[in-house]
C-alpha positions in Angstrom: -38.5 99.9 -58.8 -38.9 98.6 -62.2 -40.5 95.2 -62.6 -39.2 94.2 -66.0 -38.8 90.5 -67.0 -37.9 88.7 -70.1 -40.7 87.1 -72.1 -40.0 84.4 -74.7 -40.3 87.1 -77.4 -37.8 89.3 -75.6 -35.3 86.3 -75.3 -35.2 86.2 -79.0 -34.4 89.9 -79.2 -30.8 89.0 -78.1 -28.0 90.3 -75.8 -29.5 93.7 -75.0 -32.5 92.1 -73.5 -30.4 89.9 -71.3 -28.3 92.8 -70.3 -31.3 94.8 -69.3 -32.7 91.9 -67.3 -29.3 91.4 -65.6 -29.6 95.1 -64.5 -33.0 94.6 -63.1 -31.8 91.5 -61.1 -28.8 93.4 -60.0 -30.9 96.3 -58.7 -33.1 93.8 -56.8 -29.8 92.4 -55.3 -30.5 88.9 -56.9 -26.9 88.5 -58.0 -27.1 84.9 -59.1 -30.0 85.6 -61.6 -28.1 88.8 -62.7 -24.9 86.9 -63.3 -26.8 84.4 -65.4 -28.3 87.2 -67.5 -25.0 89.0 -68.0 -23.3 85.7 -69.0 -26.0 85.0 -71.6 -25.6 88.6 -73.0 -21.9 88.1 -73.3 -22.4 84.6 -74.8 -24.6 86.2 -77.5 -22.5 89.2 -78.0 -18.9 89.0 -76.7 -18.4 92.6 -77.6 -21.2 94.1 -75.5 -19.1 96.2 -73.0 -22.0 97.1 -70.9 -22.6 93.4 -70.1 -19.0 93.1 -68.9 -19.6 96.2 -66.7 -22.8 94.5 -65.2 -21.0 91.3 -64.6 -18.2 93.1 -63.1 -20.6 94.9 -60.8 -22.0 91.5 -59.7 -18.5 90.1 -59.0 -17.6 93.3 -57.0 -20.7 92.8 -54.9 -19.7 89.2 -54.3 -16.2 90.2 -53.3 -14.8 88.4 -56.4 -12.5 91.3 -57.2 -10.2 89.5 -59.5 -13.1 88.6 -61.8 -14.5 92.1 -61.5 -11.2 93.6 -62.6 -11.0 91.1 -65.5 -14.5 92.1 -66.7 -14.0 95.9 -66.3 -10.7 95.6 -68.2 -12.6 93.8 -71.0 -15.1 96.6 -71.1 -12.3 99.1 -71.3 -10.6 97.1 -74.1 -14.0 97.2 -76.0 -14.8 100.9 -75.2 -11.7 102.7 -74.2 -13.6 105.9 -73.2 -15.8 103.9 -70.8 -15.5 106.0 -67.5 -17.9 103.6 -65.8 -15.6 100.6 -66.3 -12.6 102.6 -65.0 -14.5 103.6 -61.8 -15.7 100.0 -61.3 -12.1 98.7 -61.7 -10.9 101.3 -59.3 -13.4 100.1 -56.7 -12.2 96.5 -57.1 -8.5 97.6 -56.8 -9.4 99.5 -53.7 -11.0 96.4 -52.1 -7.8 94.5 -52.9 -5.6 97.3 -51.3 -4.1 98.3 -54.7 -4.2 102.0 -53.9 -1.9 103.2 -56.8 -4.0 101.4 -59.4 -7.2 102.5 -57.8 -6.1 106.0 -58.0 -5.0 105.8 -61.6 -8.3 104.3 -62.7 -10.3 106.9 -60.7 -8.3 109.7 -62.3 -8.9 108.1 -65.8 -12.7 107.9 -65.0 -12.9 111.5 -63.9 -11.0 112.7 -67.0 -13.2 110.8 -69.3 -16.3 112.0 -67.5 -15.1 115.6 -67.8 -14.5 115.1 -71.6 -17.9 113.7 -72.0 -19.5 116.7 -70.2 -18.0 119.1 -72.7 
């Protein structure tokens, strides 16, 4: 397990540092701290798709599926070829029982992943 934390110097580095720290907290299942880090990353860079994916992951773990869908959708808007965001959104749709939307997003994620593997 990675033991990575922000120092004051890293904090000045910007949104990527907060995004990385959010992932560390997410992996440690400290979702409140992860959410705070992803929120800060997004505040500093509203176009950082990976931070929306991270925050979506937290919301998904917290069963806040509508918020997860919103964040994954924003990540897709920012990076239309983001297979991870499609798969995350599919998971949220599945939890809400929206099977058709989940299947469509899973298919999109698989197609994008296959295109990336070429």
